[in-house]
All heavy atoms as an XYZ file, in Angstrom:
933
protein
N      19.954     -0.139     -4.337
C      18.756     -0.132     -5.168
C      18.277      1.308     -5.342
O      18.201      2.065     -4.391
C      17.669     -0.979     -4.499
C      16.343     -0.889     -5.208
S      15.008     -1.740     -4.367
C      15.199     -3.336     -5.068
N      17.954      1.665     -6.553
C      17.460      3.006     -6.842
C      16.007      3.128     -6.409
O      15.193      2.223     -6.615
C      17.586      3.270     -8.340
C      17.244      4.684     -8.727
C      17.484      4.924    -10.201
O      18.476      4.405    -10.731
O      16.651      5.620    -10.807
N      15.676      4.264     -5.827
C      14.300      4.486     -5.384
C      13.393      4.749     -6.567
O      13.777      5.375     -7.551
C      14.229      5.703     -4.463
C      14.766      5.437     -3.112
C      14.445      6.593     -2.203
N      14.957      6.268     -0.884
C      15.426      7.152     -0.047
N      15.439      8.423     -0.363
N      15.870      6.780      1.127
N      12.167      4.298     -6.419
C      11.153      4.595     -7.428
C      10.790      6.075     -7.320
O      10.888      6.668     -6.249
C       9.926      3.732     -7.201
N      10.385      6.696     -8.403
C      10.047      8.129     -8.359
C       8.756      8.392     -7.598
O       7.930      7.500     -7.421
C       9.886      8.488     -9.833
C       9.486      7.213    -10.484
C      10.210      6.130     -9.729
N       8.585      9.630     -7.157
C       7.359     10.070     -6.497
C       6.355     10.432     -7.590
O       6.308     11.566     -8.052
C       7.664     11.258     -5.590
C       6.439     11.805     -4.887
O       5.328     11.252     -5.082
O       6.576     12.782     -4.138
N       5.566      9.472     -8.021
C       4.624      9.676     -9.123
C       3.480     10.619     -8.767
O       2.858     11.199     -9.647
C       4.051      8.328     -9.582
C       5.065      7.316    -10.105
C       4.377      5.994    -10.403
C       5.785      7.852    -11.325
N       3.203     10.771     -7.478
C       2.124     11.660     -7.046
C       2.593     13.085     -6.832
O       1.775     13.985     -6.683
C       1.483     11.141     -5.757
C       0.826      9.774     -5.836
C       0.154      9.433     -4.522
C      -0.169      9.712     -6.972
N       3.893     13.300     -6.799
C       4.467     14.628     -6.577
C       3.866     15.286     -5.336
O       3.549     16.463     -5.341
C       4.275     15.503     -7.821
C       5.142     16.746     -7.791
O       6.229     16.719     -7.165
O       4.723     17.763     -8.392
N       3.680     14.467     -4.284
C       3.154     14.925     -2.984
C       1.743     15.504     -3.084
O       1.295     16.225     -2.216
C       4.084     15.940     -2.333
C       5.532     15.555     -2.241
C       5.839     14.471     -1.265
N       5.646     14.907      0.098
C       5.581     14.074      1.111
N       5.705     12.793      0.917
N       5.410     14.500      2.322
N       1.003     15.184     -4.155
C      -0.383     15.637     -4.312
C      -1.274     14.426     -4.045
O      -1.434     13.573     -4.905
C      -0.600     16.205     -5.704
C       0.224     17.463     -5.939
C      -0.004     18.015     -7.319
C       0.796     19.277     -7.477
N       1.933     19.134     -8.354
N      -1.848     14.381     -2.871
C      -2.577     13.202     -2.420
C      -4.087     13.322     -2.617
O      -4.859     12.813     -1.818
C      -2.246     12.916     -0.960
C      -0.786     12.646     -0.734
C       0.006     13.549     -0.039
C      -0.201     11.502     -1.233
C       1.353     13.298      0.160
C       1.142     11.238     -1.043
C       1.917     12.143     -0.349
N      -4.519     13.972     -3.676
C      -5.944     14.083     -3.994
C      -6.164     13.366     -5.318
O      -5.682     13.795     -6.357
C      -6.383     15.564     -4.095
C      -7.858     15.648     -4.459
C      -6.096     16.298     -2.800
N      -6.883     12.266     -5.257
C      -7.125     11.457     -6.455
C      -8.343     11.976     -7.210
O      -9.306     12.450     -6.612
C      -7.339     10.005     -6.059
N      -8.350     11.850     -8.543
C      -9.489     12.291     -9.342
C     -10.678     11.326     -9.299
O     -11.788     11.695     -9.657
C      -8.918     12.382    -10.757
C      -7.796     11.394    -10.769
C      -7.232     11.403     -9.382
N     -10.434     10.080     -8.851
C     -11.482      9.062     -8.818
C     -11.043      7.948     -7.859
O      -9.866      7.874     -7.501
C     -11.712      8.492    -10.216
N     -11.972      7.083     -7.449
C     -11.581      5.968     -6.579
C     -10.555      5.058     -7.252
O     -10.517      4.948     -8.483
C     -12.890      5.206     -6.356
C     -13.976      6.166     -6.700
C     -13.402      7.089     -7.728
N      -9.729      4.420     -6.446
C      -8.755      3.423     -6.913
C      -7.731      3.989     -7.901
O      -7.262      3.276     -8.781
C      -9.460      2.220     -7.538
C     -10.334      1.529     -6.543
O     -10.012      1.446     -5.371
N     -11.474      1.051     -7.003
N      -7.371      5.222     -7.750
C      -6.315      5.811     -8.568
C      -5.034      5.951     -7.758
O      -3.974      5.624     -8.259
C      -6.734      7.175     -9.125
C      -7.929      7.131    -10.032
C      -7.599      6.417    -11.352
N      -8.753      6.243    -12.175
C      -9.209      7.138    -13.023
N      -8.612      8.290    -13.160
N     -10.277      6.883    -13.739
N      -5.145      6.478     -6.519
C      -3.973      6.666     -5.665
C      -4.213      5.985     -4.326
O      -5.117      6.367     -3.591
C      -3.697      8.144     -5.384
C      -3.566      9.048     -6.576
C      -3.773     10.406     -6.431
C      -3.239      8.570     -7.842
C      -3.654     11.270     -7.510
C      -3.133      9.424     -8.923
C      -3.344     10.777     -8.745
O      -3.247     11.630     -9.799
N      -3.401      4.989     -4.035
C      -3.424      4.348     -2.727
C      -2.124      4.678     -2.007
O      -1.040      4.541     -2.582
C      -3.555      2.839     -2.857
C      -4.928      2.357     -3.210
C      -6.054      3.106     -3.388
C      -5.319      1.004     -3.428
N      -7.115      2.308     -3.711
C      -6.691      0.999     -3.732
C      -4.636     -0.198     -3.394
C      -7.391     -0.167     -3.999
C      -5.334     -1.365     -3.662
C      -6.695     -1.350     -3.956
N      -2.225      5.116     -0.777
C      -1.065      5.437      0.045
C      -0.965      4.372      1.137
O      -1.964      4.049      1.787
C      -1.201      6.844      0.665
C      -0.047      7.151      1.595
C      -1.290      7.893     -0.434
N       0.242      3.831      1.313
C       0.434      2.733      2.264
C       1.556      3.064      3.245
O       2.522      3.739      2.910
C       0.773      1.453      1.512
N       1.399      2.565      4.467
C       2.439      2.708      5.482
C       2.158      1.692      6.576
O       1.138      1.002      6.557
C       2.451      4.113      6.062
C       3.799      4.498      6.664
O       4.716      3.642      6.711
O       3.948      5.653      7.087
N       3.082      1.587      7.531
C       2.836      0.768      8.712
C       3.481      1.426      9.909
O       4.307      2.326      9.782
C       3.307     -0.681      8.510
C       4.796     -0.869      8.546
C       5.442     -1.184      9.738
C       5.549     -0.774      7.398
C       6.807     -1.369      9.772
C       6.907     -0.970      7.416
C       7.547     -1.266      8.615
N       3.062      0.984     11.080
C       3.574      1.553     12.323
C       3.706      0.457     13.364
O       3.139     -0.630     13.210
C       2.641      2.682     12.828
O       3.266      3.355     13.920
C       1.286      2.126     13.267
N       4.443      0.752     14.415
C       4.548     -0.204     15.525
C       3.600      0.233     16.635
O       3.297      1.420     16.788
C       5.985     -0.313     16.034
C       6.447      0.891     16.789
N       6.940      1.999     16.165
C       6.479      1.143     18.116
C       7.257      2.896     17.075
N       6.995      2.408     18.268
N       3.125     -0.751     17.381
C       2.179     -0.524     18.461
C       2.696     -1.249     19.694
O       2.908     -2.463     19.649
C       0.777     -1.072     18.084
C       0.302     -0.444     16.766
C      -0.222     -0.832     19.206
C      -0.526     -1.353     15.925
N       2.940     -0.513     20.758
C       3.395     -1.139     22.001
C       2.201     -1.744     22.722
O       1.170     -1.094     22.889
C       4.070     -0.103     22.899
O       5.237      0.390     22.288
N       2.344     -2.999     23.119
C       1.291     -3.683     23.861
C       1.893     -4.268     25.136
O       3.110     -4.268     25.315
C       0.672     -4.828     23.032
O       1.616     -5.898     22.925
C       0.262     -4.359     21.646
N       1.047     -4.792     26.013
C       1.539     -5.431     27.231
C       2.391     -6.652     26.900
O       3.284     -7.014     27.646
C       0.373     -5.855     28.130
C      -0.351     -4.686     28.721
C      -1.597     -4.242     28.367
C       0.115     -3.812     29.741
N      -1.929     -3.145     29.103
C      -0.888     -2.859     29.976
C       1.285     -3.727     30.490
C      -0.765     -1.850     30.919
C       1.398     -2.719     31.438
C       0.395     -1.801     31.633
N       2.123     -7.280     25.770
C       2.842     -8.493     25.383
C       4.083     -8.231     24.536
O       4.794     -9.156     24.193
C       1.907     -9.414     24.590
O       0.790     -9.755     25.360
N       4.318     -6.990     24.175
C       5.451     -6.667     23.310
C       5.013     -5.735     22.196
O       4.020     -5.023     22.315
N       5.730     -5.774     21.106
C       5.450     -4.877     19.989
C       4.647     -5.616     18.914
O       4.927     -6.761     18.588
C       6.764     -4.341     19.381
C       6.493     -3.478     18.159
C       7.543     -3.545     20.413
N       3.650     -4.931     18.381
C       2.881     -5.414     17.238
C       3.029     -4.374     16.132
O       3.426     -3.233     16.383
C       1.423     -5.604     17.608
N       2.727     -4.765     14.910
C       2.832     -3.860     13.767
C       1.507     -3.833     13.029
O       0.852     -4.851     12.868
C       3.947     -4.317     12.823
C       5.287     -4.328     13.504
C       5.754     -5.472     14.150
C       6.069     -3.184     13.538
C       6.976     -5.473     14.806
C       7.295     -3.176     14.197
C       7.737     -4.327     14.827
O       8.939     -4.322     15.479
N       1.114     -2.658     12.600
C      -0.107     -2.494     11.820
C       0.221     -1.814     10.507
O       0.906     -0.787     10.489
N      -0.233     -2.387      9.408
C      -0.038     -1.811      8.079
C      -1.409     -1.410      7.533
O      -2.423     -2.027      7.865
C       0.610     -2.828      7.139
N      -1.425     -0.377      6.710
C      -2.686      0.079      6.155
C      -2.488      0.628      4.750
O      -1.399      1.048      4.372
C      -3.337      1.136      7.040
C      -2.421      2.301      7.320
C      -2.404      3.403      6.485
C      -1.577      2.281      8.418
C      -1.552      4.460      6.728
C      -0.715      3.335      8.671
C      -0.707      4.434      7.824
N      -3.583      0.595      3.982
C      -3.632      1.158      2.625
C      -4.839      2.086      2.599
O      -5.947      1.681      2.944
C      -3.791      0.055      1.554
C      -3.887      0.665      0.157
C      -2.653     -0.953      1.629
N      -4.617      3.341      2.197
C      -5.678      4.346      2.158
C      -5.933      4.753      0.709
O      -4.992      5.052     -0.032
C      -5.281      5.600      2.977
C      -6.334      6.694      2.863
C      -5.044      5.237      4.432
N      -7.209      4.772      0.313
C      -7.594      5.316     -0.981
C      -7.724      6.825     -0.787
O      -8.567      7.287     -0.020
C      -8.919      4.711     -1.442
C      -9.310      5.131     -2.856
O      -8.973      6.265     -3.267
O      -9.965      4.331     -3.543
N      -6.886      7.611     -1.463
C      -6.868      9.054     -1.218
C      -8.109      9.766     -1.754
O      -8.382     10.895     -1.364
C      -5.609      9.722     -1.819
O      -5.628      9.599     -3.228
C      -4.349      9.109     -1.247
N      -8.867      9.118     -2.625
C     -10.088      9.746     -3.142
C     -11.118      9.919     -2.032
O     -11.680     10.989     -1.857
C     -10.673      8.921     -4.286
C     -11.945      9.508     -4.849
C     -11.895     10.602     -5.701
C     -13.184      8.969     -4.532
C     -13.050     11.152     -6.217
C     -14.349      9.515     -5.051
C     -14.276     10.608     -5.886
O     -15.426     11.154     -6.397
N     -11.348      8.850     -1.273
C     -12.373      8.886     -0.221
C     -11.769      8.965      1.177
O     -12.501      9.016      2.152
C     -13.290      7.678     -0.331
S     -12.436      6.098     -0.195
N     -10.425      8.946      1.259
C      -9.705      9.012      2.550
C     -10.113      7.862      3.466
O     -10.242      8.013      4.660
C      -9.952     10.345      3.256
C      -9.666     11.549      2.424
C      -8.213     11.882      2.473
N      -7.964     13.165      1.825
C      -6.954     13.374      1.035
N      -6.089     12.439      0.803
N      -6.785     14.543      0.482
N     -10.305      6.708      2.872
C     -10.762      5.526      3.607
C      -9.681      4.461      3.610
O      -9.006      4.250      2.596
C     -12.006      4.981      2.924
C     -12.571      3.737      3.543
C     -13.889      3.364      2.865
N     -14.347      2.129      3.436
C     -14.331      0.974      2.781
N     -13.921      0.909      1.548
N     -14.747     -0.118      3.376
N      -9.524      3.792      4.746
C      -8.628      2.639      4.796
C      -9.309      1.499      4.056
O     -10.386      1.061      4.436
C      -8.292      2.235      6.245
C      -7.478      3.344      6.919
C      -7.526      0.910      6.274
C      -7.199      3.108      8.395
N      -8.699      1.042      2.972
C      -9.286     -0.016      2.160
C      -8.618     -1.367      2.413
O      -9.110     -2.395      1.969
C      -9.263      0.332      0.659
C     -10.182      1.510      0.365
C      -7.852      0.619      0.166
N      -7.496     -1.352      3.136
C      -6.821     -2.593      3.482
C      -5.946     -2.391      4.701
O      -5.395     -1.307      4.902
N      -5.865     -3.416      5.541
C      -5.008     -3.336      6.721
C      -4.518     -4.717      7.097
O      -5.071     -5.731      6.668
C      -5.727     -2.678      7.900
C      -6.924     -3.448      8.390
C      -8.208     -3.331      7.948
C      -6.931     -4.479      9.381
N      -9.009     -4.220      8.614
C      -8.258     -4.935      9.500
C      -5.946     -5.050     10.180
C      -8.620     -5.939     10.393
C      -6.309     -6.044     11.068
C      -7.637     -6.482     11.162
N      -3.485     -4.750      7.913
C      -2.913     -6.005      8.377
C      -2.224     -5.755      9.708
O      -1.724     -4.652      9.951
C      -1.905     -6.519      7.351
O      -1.254     -7.682      7.806
N      -2.183     -6.761     10.543
C      -1.475     -6.679     11.823
C      -0.640     -7.947     11.981
O      -1.041     -9.022     11.552
C      -2.456     -6.548     12.977
N       0.542     -7.777     12.592
C       1.436     -8.917     12.782
C       2.416     -8.609     13.914
O       2.526     -7.471     14.370
C       2.206     -9.211     11.496
N       3.122     -9.630     14.332
C       4.130     -9.460     15.377
C       5.520     -9.244     14.800
O       6.474     -9.060     15.542
C       4.152    -10.675     16.320
O       4.377    -11.855     15.546
C       2.847    -10.784     17.095
N       5.649     -9.245     13.471
C       6.922     -8.943     12.828
C       6.658     -7.990     11.669
O       5.542     -7.893     11.169
C       7.604    -10.212     12.313
O       6.905    -10.742     11.220
N       7.696     -7.295     11.262
C       7.522     -6.321     10.177
C       8.142     -6.806      8.876
O       8.757     -6.048      8.132
C       8.068     -4.953     10.583
C       9.485     -4.944     11.052
C       9.881     -3.538     11.474
C      11.316     -3.535     11.952
N      11.759     -2.186     12.290
N       7.905     -8.062      8.568
C       8.376     -8.632      7.308
C       7.474     -8.163      6.169
O       6.401     -7.614      6.389
C       8.383    -10.153      7.408
C       9.369    -10.666      8.442
C       9.336    -12.173      8.601
O       8.604    -12.835      7.834
O      10.024    -12.667      9.490
N       7.895     -8.397      4.937
C       7.151     -7.951      3.759
C       5.722     -8.487      3.733
O       4.826     -7.838      3.187
C       7.885     -8.351      2.484
N       5.485     -9.639      4.345
C       4.137    -10.213      4.374
C       3.139     -9.255      5.010
O       1.980     -9.212      4.599
C       4.152    -11.553      5.148
O       5.125    -12.404      4.552
C       2.811    -12.226      5.117
N       3.583     -8.465      5.979
C       2.713     -7.489      6.640
C       2.097     -6.541      5.622
O       0.876     -6.330      5.608
C       3.519     -6.708      7.685
C       2.807     -5.545      8.382
C       1.741     -6.058      9.329
C       3.820     -4.693      9.139
N       2.906     -5.974      4.734
C       2.386     -5.014      3.758
C       1.689     -5.715      2.597
O       0.748     -5.165      2.019
C       3.488     -4.043      3.283
C       4.012     -3.223      4.449
C       4.620     -4.744      2.586
N       2.119     -6.931      2.261
C       1.441     -7.704      1.208
C       0.014     -8.040      1.623
O      -0.915     -7.953      0.809
C       2.206     -8.986      0.904
C       3.545     -8.837      0.188
C       4.258    -10.182      0.127
C       3.358     -8.268     -1.190
N      -0.172     -8.417      2.881
C      -1.510     -8.753      3.371
C      -2.437     -7.543      3.335
O      -3.614     -7.653      2.994
C      -1.440     -9.333      4.781
C      -0.849    -10.731      4.817
O      -0.686    -11.357      3.744
O      -0.529    -11.200      5.935
N      -1.912     -6.359      3.694
C      -2.727     -5.140      3.639
C      -3.119     -4.825      2.194
O      -4.262     -4.457      1.918
C      -1.967     -3.976      4.270
N      -2.182     -4.985      1.267
C      -2.473     -4.756     -0.148
C      -3.499     -5.761     -0.663
O      -4.455     -5.392     -1.356
C      -1.195     -4.835     -0.975
C      -1.361     -4.720     -2.487
C      -2.015     -3.406     -2.885
C      -0.021     -4.892     -3.178
N      -3.345     -7.026     -0.308
C      -4.309     -8.043     -0.734
C      -5.705     -7.729     -0.217
O      -6.688     -7.881     -0.939
C      -3.885     -9.432     -0.261
C      -2.807    -10.047     -1.125
O      -2.608     -9.572     -2.261
O      -2.150    -11.000     -0.664
N      -5.803     -7.279      1.045
C      -7.112     -6.935      1.583
C      -7.713     -5.763      0.812
O      -8.906     -5.772      0.501
C      -7.048     -6.583      3.063
C      -8.417     -6.193      3.626
S      -8.376     -5.537      5.292
C      -8.395     -7.045      6.227
N      -6.894     -4.772      0.478
C      -7.398     -3.621     -0.274
C      -7.926     -4.049     -1.636
O      -9.012     -3.623     -2.045
C      -6.291     -2.579     -0.430
N      -7.172     -4.877     -2.332
C      -7.621     -5.355     -3.649
C      -8.913     -6.157     -3.526
O      -9.858     -5.971     -4.295
C      -6.528     -6.196     -4.306
C      -5.262     -5.434     -4.692
C      -4.158     -6.419     -5.065
C      -5.546     -4.472     -5.833
N      -8.979     -7.049     -2.538
C     -10.180     -7.861     -2.331
C     -11.371     -6.991     -1.947
O     -12.466     -7.146     -2.485
C      -9.909     -8.899     -1.242
C     -11.118     -9.669     -0.860
C     -11.659    -10.726     -1.514
C     -11.960     -9.427      0.277
N     -12.790    -11.166     -0.855
C     -12.991    -10.377      0.244
C     -11.932     -8.496      1.316
C     -13.990    -10.429      1.207
C     -12.925     -8.550      2.273
C     -13.939     -9.506      2.212
N     -11.151     -6.055     -1.031
C     -12.221     -5.187     -0.538
C     -12.833     -4.356     -1.665
O     -14.045     -4.231     -1.767
C     -11.632     -4.262      0.542
C     -12.607     -3.432      1.296
C     -13.334     -4.204      2.348
O     -14.379     -4.784      2.057
N     -12.820     -4.237      3.550
N     -11.979     -3.787     -2.509
C     -12.486     -2.947     -3.589
C     -13.200     -3.792     -4.645
O     -14.216     -3.374     -5.188
C     -11.361     -2.131     -4.214
C     -10.669     -1.203     -3.223
C     -11.639     -0.340     -2.449
N     -11.935      0.853     -3.190
C     -12.829      1.763     -2.838
N     -13.527      1.614     -1.753
N     -13.029      2.817     -3.563
N     -12.691     -4.970     -4.950
C     -13.374     -5.854     -5.900
C     -14.723     -6.299     -5.349
O     -15.717     -6.345     -6.065
C     -12.514     -7.077     -6.225
C     -11.348     -6.744     -7.137
O     -11.371     -5.680     -7.781
O     -10.410     -7.551     -7.200
N     -14.752     -6.624     -4.058
C     -15.969     -7.098     -3.407
C     -17.053     -6.036     -3.398
O     -18.233     -6.318     -3.508
C     -15.632     -7.524     -1.970
C     -16.773     -8.150     -1.222
C     -16.293     -8.616      0.144
N     -16.082     -7.527      1.058
C     -16.990     -7.074      1.910
N     -18.170     -7.619      1.951
N     -16.715     -6.077      2.709
N     -16.664     -4.803     -3.267
C     -17.627     -3.694     -3.221
C     -17.935     -3.130     -4.610
O     -18.450     -2.032     -4.747
C     -17.117     -2.591     -2.312
C     -16.947     -3.029     -0.886
C     -17.098     -1.855      0.033
N     -16.889     -2.257      1.410
C     -17.867     -2.535      2.245
N     -19.111     -2.453      1.853
N     -17.600     -2.879      3.491
N     -17.587     -3.880     -5.627
C     -17.846     -3.515     -7.013
C     -17.186     -2.195     -7.400
O     -17.720     -1.423     -8.181
C     -19.348     -3.498     -7.295
C     -19.978     -4.872     -7.097
C     -21.479     -4.870     -7.320
O     -22.040     -3.857     -7.745
O     -22.081     -5.914     -7.050
N     -16.018     -1.930     -6.818
C     -15.183     -0.790     -7.202
C     -13.804     -1.320     -7.567
O     -12.814     -0.903     -6.995
C     -15.043      0.201     -6.044
C     -16.315      0.853     -5.649
N     -16.944      1.796     -6.419
C     -17.076      0.693     -4.549
C     -18.043      2.188     -5.806
N     -18.149      1.538     -4.673
N     -13.722     -2.272     -8.503
C     -12.415     -2.867     -8.800
C     -11.453     -1.851     -9.392
O     -11.872     -0.898    -10.055
C     -12.744     -3.961     -9.810
C     -14.004     -3.510    -10.451
C     -14.766     -2.769     -9.385
N     -10.191     -2.056     -9.114
C      -9.172     -1.194     -9.730
C      -9.028     -1.604    -11.185
O      -9.276     -2.749    -11.545
C      -7.845     -1.318     -8.986
C      -7.122     -2.594     -9.248
N      -7.483     -3.787     -8.660
C      -6.085     -2.868    -10.063
C      -6.684     -4.740     -9.096
N      -5.829     -4.219     -9.942
N      -8.685     -0.654    -12.011
C      -8.450     -0.921    -13.424
C      -6.949     -1.026    -13.646
O      -6.196     -0.164    -13.186
C      -9.021      0.200    -14.285
C     -10.530      0.376    -14.152
C     -11.292     -0.851    -14.604
O     -11.005     -1.424    -15.648
N     -12.264     -1.268    -13.819
N      -6.524     -2.055    -14.335
C      -5.103     -2.242    -14.607
C      -4.545     -0.991    -15.277
O      -5.154     -0.443    -16.187
C      -4.889     -3.462    -15.500
N      -3.428     -0.513    -14.775
C      -2.768      0.652    -15.341
C      -3.193      1.984    -14.755
O      -2.594      3.001    -15.054
N      -4.239      2.029    -13.939
C      -4.716      3.289    -13.371
C      -4.278      3.522    -11.933
O      -4.225      4.655    -11.490
C      -6.245      3.351    -13.404
C      -6.819      3.516    -14.762
C      -8.334      3.677    -14.733
O      -8.969      3.429    -13.692
O      -8.865      4.054    -15.783
N      -4.003      2.472    -11.199
C      -3.754      2.578     -9.771
C      -2.274      2.769     -9.464
O      -1.431      2.029     -9.948
C      -4.257      1.304     -9.072
C      -4.057      1.201     -7.574
C      -4.744      2.343     -6.850
C      -4.589     -0.127     -7.084
N      -1.974      3.786     -8.657
C      -0.613      4.026     -8.187
C      -0.572      3.698     -6.700
O      -1.371      4.206     -5.921
C      -0.193      5.492     -8.404
C      -0.133      5.809     -9.897
C       1.169      5.752     -7.750
C       0.133      7.274    -10.196
N       0.351      2.844     -6.329
C       0.567      2.453     -4.924
C       1.735      3.286     -4.415
O       2.854      3.163     -4.892
C       0.886      0.963     -4.858
C       1.107      0.448     -3.482
N       2.345      0.492     -2.877
C       0.267     -0.126     -2.598
C       2.240     -0.049     -1.669
N       0.998     -0.425     -1.490
N       1.478      4.153     -3.455
C       2.471      5.105     -2.959
C       2.872      4.730     -1.534
O       2.015      4.510     -0.691
C       1.838      6.503     -2.973
C       2.722      7.586     -2.470
N       3.541      8.295     -3.305
C       2.911      8.080     -1.236
C       4.200      9.197     -2.601
N       3.824      9.089     -1.342
N       4.178      4.649     -1.285
C       4.663      4.319      0.056
C       6.036      4.927      0.260
O       6.598      5.537     -0.649
C       4.734      2.802      0.239
O       5.711      2.257     -0.628
N       6.573      4.741      1.459
C       7.935      5.205      1.705
C       8.933      4.206      1.123
O       8.548      3.250      0.455
C       8.166      5.464      3.192
C       8.124      4.200      4.039
O       8.231      3.087      3.502
O       8.007      4.328      5.270
N      10.199      4.424      1.375
C      11.243      3.571      0.798
C      11.746      2.527      1.784
O      12.852      2.029      1.648
C      12.399      4.436      0.305
N      10.940      2.179      2.769
C      11.335      1.151      3.724
C      11.535     -0.193      3.042
O      11.016     -0.442      1.952
N      12.279     -1.063      3.697
C      12.635     -2.340      3.074
C      11.416     -3.184      2.714
O      11.436     -3.903      1.717
C      13.581     -3.124      3.984
O      12.957     -3.426      5.214
N      10.344     -3.101      3.490
C       9.150     -3.882      3.179
C       8.533     -3.422      1.858
O       8.027     -4.219      1.081
C       8.105     -3.762      4.301
C       8.549     -4.333      5.612
C       9.484     -3.404      6.375
O       9.761     -2.281      5.982
N       9.978     -3.886      7.500
N       8.555     -2.120      1.612
C       7.975     -1.577      0.386
C       8.943     -1.621     -0.782
O       8.542     -1.463     -1.922
C       7.477     -0.151      0.628
C       6.316     -0.110      1.589
C       6.459      0.401      2.869
C       5.077     -0.619      1.222
C       5.395      0.425      3.753
C       4.007     -0.608      2.099
C       4.173     -0.081      3.369
O       3.113     -0.069      4.237
N      10.216     -1.815     -0.504
C      11.218     -1.910     -1.562
C      11.534     -3.364     -1.919
O      12.389     -3.624     -2.744
C      12.502     -1.201     -1.129
N      10.815     -4.300     -1.319
C      11.108     -5.714     -1.542
C      10.694     -6.160     -2.944
O       9.765     -5.622     -3.541
C      10.383     -6.572     -0.497
O       8.996     -6.606     -0.755
N      11.405     -7.146     -3.437
C      11.057     -7.725     -4.731
C       9.685     -8.385     -4.664
O       8.944     -8.359     -5.640
C      12.110     -8.750     -5.172
C      13.401     -8.118     -5.579
C      14.555     -8.330     -4.843
C      13.480     -7.301     -6.695
C      15.744     -7.748     -5.217
C      14.665     -6.702     -7.082
C      15.810     -6.932     -6.327
N       9.355     -8.966     -3.524
C       8.047     -9.624     -3.382
C       6.914     -8.638     -3.596
O       5.932     -8.947     -4.268
C       7.919    -10.276     -2.000
C       8.735    -11.537     -1.861
C       8.576    -12.166     -0.503
N       7.196    -12.554     -0.262
C       6.693    -12.780      0.959
N       7.462    -12.661      2.022
N       5.446    -13.140      1.108
N       7.029     -7.437     -3.021
C       5.969     -6.445     -3.196
C       5.927     -5.959     -4.644
O       4.851     -5.824     -5.221
C       6.139     -5.268     -2.240
C       5.036     -4.205     -2.340
C       3.671     -4.788     -1.983
C       5.340     -3.019     -1.465
N       7.077     -5.696     -5.239
C       7.111     -5.242     -6.634
C       6.454     -6.273     -7.556
O       5.655     -5.916     -8.433
C       8.547     -4.974     -7.061
N       6.770     -7.544     -7.353
C       6.158     -8.601     -8.160
C       4.657     -8.666     -7.920
O       3.871     -8.868     -8.845
C       6.806     -9.943     -7.834
C       8.231    -10.065     -8.328
C       8.947    -11.292     -7.791
O       8.391    -11.982     -6.891
O      10.058    -11.574     -8.255
N       4.246     -8.497     -6.676
C       2.839     -8.531     -6.298
C       2.073     -7.390     -6.980
O       0.980     -7.595     -7.505
C       2.744     -8.413     -4.777
C       1.540     -9.038     -4.191
N       1.370    -10.402     -4.084
C       0.432     -8.489     -3.646
C       0.220    -10.657     -3.505
N      -0.369     -9.518     -3.234
N       2.654     -6.198     -6.966
C       2.013     -5.052     -7.607
C       1.914     -5.252     -9.112
O       0.877     -4.954     -9.713
C       2.793     -3.775     -7.292
C       2.694     -3.288     -5.847
C       3.752     -2.230     -5.573
C       1.307     -2.761     -5.546
N       2.955     -5.764     -9.722
C       2.924     -6.033    -11.161
C       1.838     -7.042    -11.509
O       1.095     -6.870    -12.467
C       4.277     -6.551    -11.653
C       5.332     -5.462    -11.729
O       4.963     -4.264    -11.738
O       6.522     -5.806    -11.772
N       1.742     -8.103    -10.712
C       0.741     -9.144    -10.955
C      -0.676     -8.596    -10.809
O      -1.594     -9.042    -11.490
C       0.958    -10.316    -10.005
N      -0.853     -7.596     -9.933
C      -2.175     -7.003     -9.716
C      -2.516     -5.954    -10.767
O      -3.627     -5.438    -10.779
C      -2.239     -6.388     -8.323
N      -1.559     -5.626    -11.640
C      -1.829     -4.674    -12.709
C      -1.683     -3.225    -12.317
O      -2.258     -2.349    -12.950
N      -0.918     -2.929    -11.275
C      -0.701     -1.543    -10.870
C       0.190     -0.844    -11.884
O       1.121     -1.435    -12.407
C      -0.022     -1.485     -9.503
C      -0.937     -1.833     -8.376
N      -1.744     -2.934     -8.378
C      -1.160     -1.199     -7.207
C      -2.424     -2.977     -7.249
N      -2.088     -1.932     -6.526
N      -0.082      0.425    -12.122
C       0.698      1.202    -13.090
C       2.087      1.472    -12.575
O       3.047      1.453    -13.328
C       0.018      2.526    -13.377
C       0.809      3.395    -14.354
C      -0.019      4.491    -14.926
N      -0.600      5.315    -13.895
C      -0.301      6.572    -13.705
N       0.585      7.169    -14.454
N      -0.895      7.262    -12.770
N       2.240      1.757    -11.300
C       3.565      2.096    -10.808
C       3.719      1.828     -9.334
O       2.761      1.838     -8.594
N       4.948      1.599     -8.955
C       5.306      1.496     -7.559
C       5.956      2.810     -7.217
O       6.948      3.203     -7.818
C       6.289      0.337     -7.357
C       6.859      0.165     -5.958
C       5.747     -0.093     -4.965
C       7.844     -0.976     -5.942
N       5.377      3.516     -6.287
C       5.788      4.877     -5.975
C       6.254      4.916     -4.537
O       5.513      4.580     -3.639
C       4.560      5.766     -6.177
C       4.826      7.230     -5.970
O       5.993      7.623     -5.913
O       3.839      7.962     -5.877
N       7.516      5.278     -4.317
C       8.050      5.286     -2.952
C       8.693      6.617     -2.627
O       9.309      7.245     -3.464
C       9.125      4.206     -2.799
C       8.578      2.835     -2.828
C       9.689      1.846     -2.580
N       9.578      0.824     -3.571
C      10.451      0.550     -4.504
N      11.576      1.207     -4.585
N      10.256     -0.403     -5.353
N       8.590      6.998     -1.355
C       9.224      8.221     -0.870
C      10.302      7.876      0.135
O      10.158      6.956      0.921
C       8.205      9.094     -0.120
C       7.223      9.853     -0.969
C       6.281     10.613     -0.054
C       7.936     10.811     -1.867
N      11.351      8.643      0.151
C      12.351      8.516      1.206
C      11.896      9.300      2.417
O      11.097     10.215      2.301
N      12.391      8.945      3.572
C      12.019      9.688      4.786
C      13.065     10.705      5.107
O      14.193     10.559      4.865
C      11.860      8.737      5.947
C      10.604      7.927      5.791
C      10.296      7.183      7.030
N       9.068      6.462      6.768
C       8.265      6.050      7.684
N       8.522      6.225      8.923
N       7.166      5.425      7.380
């Protein structure tokens, strides 16, 4: 699969809210085993606008964080405008999944932007 282009060109300063969202996830060691936390940051205000935690790193982990971000911004009367929002992430399998691409399209995002590590 071909990687999506870096639409932000490594410039993580947005001109307004809900223009550039950066997403990633990490693993967290606990006494019970490994947990995973995913997050979405609005680069305009440097605020986490969506997050998710799970015991597996399936695509649902990142979808839930994206859904929370969309809900949170709509709830706070800062809805994203279709065609203006760029979702930026690495090229991991969760972010390269067809489920996420379909989800972003359905939400009206302008582009899916992924970086290789």
